[in-house]
C-alpha positions as CSV (number, residue, x, y, z in Angstrom):
1,M,61.0,-37.3,75.5
2,K,61.9,-34.4,73.2
3,I,59.0,-32.4,71.8
4,T,59.5,-31.0,68.3
5,T,57.6,-28.5,66.4
6,L,55.9,-29.0,63.0
7,T,56.5,-25.3,62.0
8,Y,58.3,-22.8,64.1
9,I,58.4,-19.2,63.0
10,S,61.7,-17.8,63.9
11,L,62.2,-14.1,64.5
12,A,64.3,-13.9,61.3
13,Y,61.5,-15.4,59.3
14,L,59.0,-13.1,60.8
15,K,61.1,-10.0,60.0
16,Q,61.4,-11.3,56.4
17,K,57.6,-11.7,56.1
18,V,57.0,-8.2,57.6
19,K,59.6,-6.8,55.2
20,Q,57.8,-8.5,52.3
21,Y,54.5,-7.2,53.5
22,L,55.8,-3.7,53.7
23,E,57.5,-3.9,50.3
24,N,54.2,-5.0,48.8
25,Y,52.3,-2.0,50.0
26,N,55.1,0.3,48.7
27,D,55.2,-1.5,45.3
28,N,53.5,0.4,42.5
29,S,53.1,-2.7,40.3
30,I,50.3,-4.1,42.6
31,A,46.8,-3.4,41.3
32,K,45.0,-0.8,43.3
33,P,41.3,-1.4,42.6
34,Y,39.6,1.1,44.9
35,Q,40.1,4.2,47.0
36,C,40.9,3.2,50.6
37,K,38.6,4.6,53.3
38,H,41.5,4.5,55.8
39,C,44.4,6.1,54.0
40,K,42.4,8.1,51.4
41,K,44.5,6.8,48.6
42,P,43.9,4.3,45.8
43,C,45.1,1.0,47.2
44,S,44.0,-2.6,48.0
45,Y,43.8,-3.6,51.7
46,W,47.1,-5.6,51.4
47,N,48.9,-2.4,50.6
48,C,47.3,0.0,52.9
49,N,49.4,2.0,55.4
50,Y,46.6,1.7,57.9
51,F,47.2,-2.1,58.1
52,A,50.9,-1.9,58.0
53,K,50.8,0.0,61.3
54,G,49.0,-2.9,63.0
55,I,51.7,-5.6,62.6
56,I,52.3,-7.3,65.9
57,S,55.4,-6.4,67.8
58,L,58.3,-8.8,68.0
59,D,58.2,-8.5,71.8
60,V,54.9,-10.4,71.8
61,I,56.4,-13.2,69.7
62,K,59.4,-13.4,72.1
63,E,57.1,-13.6,75.1
64,V,54.9,-16.4,73.5
65,S,58.1,-18.3,72.5
66,Y,59.4,-18.0,76.0
67,Q,56.2,-19.3,77.6
68,I,56.1,-22.3,75.3
69,R,59.8,-23.1,75.9
70,R,59.3,-22.8,79.7
71,Y,56.2,-25.0,79.6
72,L,57.9,-27.7,77.5
73,D,61.0,-27.6,79.7
74,D,58.8,-28.0,82.8
75,Y,57.0,-30.9,81.1
76,N,60.2,-32.7,80.1
77,N,61.6,-32.3,83.7
78,N,58.3,-33.2,85.5
79,R,58.0,-29.7,87.1
80,I,54.4,-29.0,86.2
81,S,52.5,-28.2,89.4
82,K,49.2,-29.9,90.2
83,P,46.1,-27.7,90.8
84,I,45.2,-27.1,94.5
85,R,41.6,-28.2,94.2
86,C,39.5,-30.5,92.1
87,K,37.5,-28.6,89.4
88,H,34.4,-30.8,90.0
89,C,34.1,-31.5,93.8
90,K,36.4,-28.7,95.0
91,S,38.2,-31.0,97.5
92,T,41.8,-30.3,98.3
93,C,44.9,-32.6,98.5
94,S,43.1,-35.4,96.6
95,L,44.7,-35.0,93.1
96,V,47.2,-37.5,91.6
97,W,48.8,-37.5,88.2
98,H,46.8,-39.7,85.9
99,C,48.1,-39.6,82.3
100,N,49.4,-37.5,79.5
101,Y,47.9,-36.8,76.1
102,F,49.1,-34.8,73.1
103,R,47.1,-32.1,71.3
104,K,47.4,-32.7,67.6
105,N,48.2,-29.0,66.8
106,V,48.6,-25.9,68.9
107,V,48.6,-22.7,66.9
108,T,50.4,-19.7,68.4
109,L,51.8,-16.5,66.9
110,A,55.3,-18.1,67.4
111,G,54.4,-21.1,65.3
112,I,52.3,-24.3,64.9
113,Y,53.3,-27.0,67.3
114,S,52.3,-30.6,66.6
115,H,51.9,-33.2,69.4
116,F,51.8,-30.7,72.2
117,P,51.9,-32.5,75.6
118,I,49.2,-32.0,78.2
119,K,49.1,-33.7,81.6
120,C,46.0,-35.0,83.3
121,V,45.1,-35.4,87.0
122,R,42.5,-37.6,88.7
123,C,40.7,-36.7,91.9
124,K,40.6,-39.5,94.5
125,S,37.4,-38.1,96.0
126,C,35.1,-38.0,93.0
127,G,37.1,-40.0,90.5
128,K,36.9,-37.3,87.8
129,I,39.8,-36.8,85.4
130,F,40.7,-33.4,84.0
131,N,43.7,-31.8,82.2
132,V,46.2,-29.2,83.5
133,L,46.5,-26.7,80.7
134,P,49.3,-24.1,80.4
135,E,48.3,-20.5,80.8
136,F,48.4,-19.8,77.1
137,L,45.9,-22.4,76.0
138,I,42.1,-22.5,76.2
139,K,40.2,-25.8,76.7
140,Y,38.9,-27.2,73.4
141,Y,40.7,-24.6,71.2
142,R,43.7,-25.3,69.0
143,F,44.4,-21.5,68.8
144,S,46.2,-20.1,71.8
145,K,45.2,-17.0,73.7
146,D,47.8,-14.8,71.9
147,V,46.3,-15.5,68.4
148,I,42.7,-14.9,69.7
149,K,43.7,-11.7,71.5
150,Y,45.5,-10.4,68.4
151,A,42.5,-11.2,66.2
152,L,40.0,-9.6,68.6
153,N,42.1,-6.5,68.9
154,K,42.3,-6.2,65.1
155,L,38.6,-6.7,64.8
156,K,37.9,-3.5,66.7
157,K,39.4,-1.6,63.8
158,I,39.0,-3.7,60.6
159,T,36.7,-6.3,59.0
160,Y,36.7,-10.1,59.5
161,E,38.1,-10.7,56.0
162,K,41.0,-8.4,56.4
163,V,42.0,-9.8,59.8
164,A,41.9,-13.3,58.4
165,G,44.0,-12.2,55.5
166,I,46.6,-10.3,57.5
167,I,47.0,-13.2,60.0
168,G,47.2,-15.7,57.1
169,Y,49.7,-13.6,55.2
170,I,52.1,-12.7,58.0
171,F,52.0,-15.8,60.2
172,G,50.8,-18.5,57.8
173,I,47.8,-19.3,60.1
174,D,44.5,-19.9,58.2
175,I,41.6,-18.7,60.3
176,A,38.0,-19.0,58.9
177,I,35.8,-15.9,59.1
178,N,33.2,-17.9,61.0
179,T,35.9,-18.7,63.6
180,L,36.5,-15.0,64.1
181,K,32.8,-14.4,64.4
182,Y,32.5,-17.1,67.0
183,W,35.4,-15.6,69.0
184,V,33.7,-12.2,69.0
185,M,30.4,-13.7,70.2
186,H,31.7,-16.1,72.8
187,L,35.2,-15.1,74.0
188,R,36.1,-12.2,76.2
189,L,39.9,-12.3,76.7
């Protein structure tokens, strides 16, 4: 079964968005309502040199894309390995493949994937069923670790609103400010 993506951000598209972003902060026609505390010039936060420096590198996007392609290839060829122990009763050698399910949307910096496949295993000892997530996903989250790490790193320097705006503008991923606050309070990646 071939897995398709709802939206995939190619490297060419990302370069175009970054170029647009950089052109916007160089464009004098954009309104500059206040003096920026970062670059000490009149600008809006979309145009600030301070924020242009923080654009994510293409190497990170390539790495995320590679991880996703590798996982989907392993899934399609039944090469995903089972965990060694049960998460619940800690018994070994008692796990069997049980079922598959599809996450509705998985949001990464490389794109938004719909119907992302996840395998489940069942423990013969205790009868519990649990999923086998790839290393880039977190249980119960539609955002992958790369998006969360990027946002948490940006939050060390700038405000919630600006991080949500930058991620929304460059990657087309809408993140609520309350989601960012929750990540800061509960996640340590």
